[in-house]
C-alpha positions in Angstrom: -1.5 -6.6 -12.2 -4.9 -5.7 -12.9 -7.8 -6.8 -10.7 -10.0 -9.7 -12.3 -12.9 -7.6 -13.1 -10.8 -5.0 -14.9 -9.1 -7.7 -16.8 -12.1 -9.2 -17.9 -13.8 -6.0 -19.2 -10.5 -5.0 -21.1 -10.4 -8.4 -22.7 -14.1 -8.5 -23.7 -13.9 -4.7 -25.0 -11.1 -5.8 -27.4 -13.4 -8.5 -29.0 -15.3 -7.5 -32.2 -18.9 -6.5 -31.8 -19.7 -9.5 -33.7 -18.3 -11.7 -30.9 -20.7 -14.4 -29.6 -21.1 -15.7 -26.1 -18.7 -18.6 -26.8 -15.9 -16.4 -27.8 -16.6 -14.3 -24.7 -16.6 -17.3 -22.3 -13.4 -18.7 -24.0 -11.6 -15.4 -23.4 -12.7 -15.4 -19.7 -11.5 -19.1 -19.5 -8.1 -18.4 -20.9 -7.8 -15.3 -18.5 -8.6 -17.7 -15.7 -6.2 -20.3 -16.6 -3.3 -17.9 -17.1 -4.0 -16.2 -13.6 -4.0 -19.6 -12.1 -0.9 -20.7 -13.8 0.9 -17.5 -12.7 -0.4 -18.1 -9.0 1.0 -21.7 -9.3 4.5 -20.7 -10.3 4.6 -17.8 -7.6 3.8 -20.7 -5.1 6.5 -22.9 -6.6 4.0 -25.6 -7.6 5.7 -26.6 -10.6 7.1 -29.7 -12.1 10.6 -30.3 -13.8 10.7 -31.1 -17.6 11.8 -34.4 -16.9 8.7 -35.0 -14.7 6.5 -33.7 -17.5 8.2 -36.0 -20.0 7.6 -39.0 -17.8 4.0 -38.0 -17.2 3.3 -37.6 -21.0 5.2 -40.9 -21.8 3.1 -42.8 -19.3 -0.1 -42.1 -21.1 
């Protein structure tokens, strides 16, 4: 896996030259959320589908 800095540089470099700061920030936000999700899975910090359904239905 790439280090965070290189991953951010690569993601930004793929954006069009017309990208504004909001698009850049969103791309970085998504990278952060995906990385945190992967880390959670690696640590076993997940819930079952049944638990997720109960959580959604209780809202």
